[in-house]
C-alpha positions as CSV (number, residue, x, y, z in Angstrom):
1,X,0.0,0.0,0.0
2,X,1.5,3.3,-1.1
3,X,0.0,5.2,1.9
4,X,1.6,2.8,4.3
5,X,5.0,3.2,2.6
6,X,4.7,7.0,2.8
7,X,3.8,6.9,6.5
8,X,6.7,4.5,7.2
9,X,9.1,6.9,5.3
10,X,7.8,9.9,7.3
11,X,8.5,7.9,10.5
12,X,12.1,7.2,9.3
13,X,12.4,10.9,8.6
14,X,11.4,11.8,12.2
15,X,8.3,13.6,11.0
16,X,6.2,12.2,13.9
17,X,6.5,10.3,17.1
18,X,5.1,6.8,17.4
19,X,3.8,5.7,20.7
20,X,4.1,2.0,21.5
21,X,3.7,-0.5,24.4
22,X,5.1,-4.0,24.7
23,X,1.6,-5.3,23.7
24,X,1.6,-3.2,20.5
25,X,5.1,-4.4,19.6
26,X,4.0,-8.0,20.1
27,X,1.1,-7.4,17.8
28,X,3.4,-5.9,15.1
29,X,5.6,-9.0,15.3
30,X,2.6,-11.3,15.0
31,X,0.9,-9.5,12.2
32,X,4.0,-8.8,10.1
33,X,5.3,-12.3,10.7
34,X,2.0,-13.8,9.6
35,X,1.5,-11.5,6.5
36,X,5.1,-11.1,5.4
37,X,7.7,-13.1,7.3
38,X,9.2,-13.5,10.7
39,X,12.4,-12.0,9.6
40,X,10.7,-8.9,8.3
41,X,8.8,-8.6,11.5
42,X,12.0,-8.7,13.5
43,X,13.6,-6.1,11.3
44,X,10.7,-3.7,11.5
45,X,10.5,-4.1,15.3
46,X,14.3,-3.6,15.6
47,X,14.0,-0.3,13.6
48,X,11.0,0.9,15.7
49,X,12.7,0.1,19.0
50,X,16.0,1.8,18.0
51,X,14.4,5.1,16.9
52,X,14.5,8.3,18.9
53,X,11.0,9.3,17.7
54,X,9.4,6.4,19.5
55,X,7.8,6.9,22.9
56,X,7.6,3.7,25.0
57,X,4.5,3.8,27.1
58,X,3.4,1.6,30.1
59,X,-0.3,2.3,30.6
60,X,-1.3,1.6,34.2
61,X,-5.1,1.7,33.6
62,X,-7.3,-0.2,31.1
63,X,-10.2,1.9,29.9
64,X,-11.9,-0.9,27.9
65,X,-13.6,1.6,25.5
66,X,-13.8,-0.8,22.6
67,X,-16.1,-3.7,23.2
68,X,-16.5,-5.1,19.7
69,X,-12.8,-6.1,19.5
70,X,-11.2,-5.7,23.0
71,X,-7.8,-6.5,21.6
72,X,-7.8,-3.0,20.0
73,X,-7.9,-1.4,23.5
74,X,-4.1,-1.7,23.8
75,X,-3.9,1.1,21.2
76,X,-6.5,3.2,23.0
77,X,-4.8,2.8,26.4
78,X,-1.4,3.7,24.9
79,X,-2.9,6.8,23.2
80,X,-4.5,8.0,26.4
81,X,-1.4,7.4,28.5
82,X,0.8,9.1,26.0
83,X,-1.6,12.0,25.6
84,X,-1.3,11.4,21.9
85,X,-2.9,13.7,19.4
86,X,-4.7,10.8,17.7
87,X,-4.7,7.2,16.6
88,X,-4.1,6.4,12.9
89,X,-6.3,3.5,11.9
90,X,-8.5,2.2,9.1
91,X,-10.1,-0.3,11.6
92,X,-13.8,0.5,12.1
93,X,-13.8,-0.9,15.6
94,X,-12.3,2.5,16.6
95,X,-15.4,4.4,15.3
96,X,-17.0,4.0,18.7
97,X,-14.5,6.4,20.1
98,X,-16.2,9.3,18.3
99,X,-19.2,8.9,20.7
100,X,-17.2,8.7,23.9
101,X,-16.7,12.2,25.4
102,X,-14.2,11.1,28.1
103,X,-11.5,10.2,27.8
104,X,-11.4,11.8,24.3
105,X,-9.4,9.8,21.8
106,X,-9.4,11.0,18.2
107,X,-8.9,8.6,15.4
108,X,-7.9,9.6,11.8
109,X,-7.5,7.6,8.7
110,X,-4.2,7.1,7.0
111,X,-5.3,9.6,4.3
112,X,-6.1,12.2,7.0
113,X,-2.8,11.5,8.7
114,X,-0.9,12.0,5.4
115,X,-2.7,15.3,4.8
116,X,-1.7,16.4,8.3
117,X,2.0,15.5,7.7
118,X,2.1,17.5,4.5
119,X,0.9,20.7,6.3
């Protein structure tokens, strides 16, 4: 996907800060390993973990805001603990966050994120 490549390059160019938890890193390893290869997963995670524009978060509270796919809450909890501007996702399970006034977690599509990066 061209958008994903552009977002990855912007990350490598230090254009934004990525917030991660151990759970998120584990999911990246699992998904990339399953869809590409285990070696690619290890390389991507190594790059992420060695970057200065990565904020490692250890959330101490589970908000459980997403009920349709509770596994997605790791991203929500990380975002809240990091006081992140937003979550970038194409996953419609995050749509519920629009209707939750507190804690407020904004979600943008990859296209919206790329528009923000070019401003």
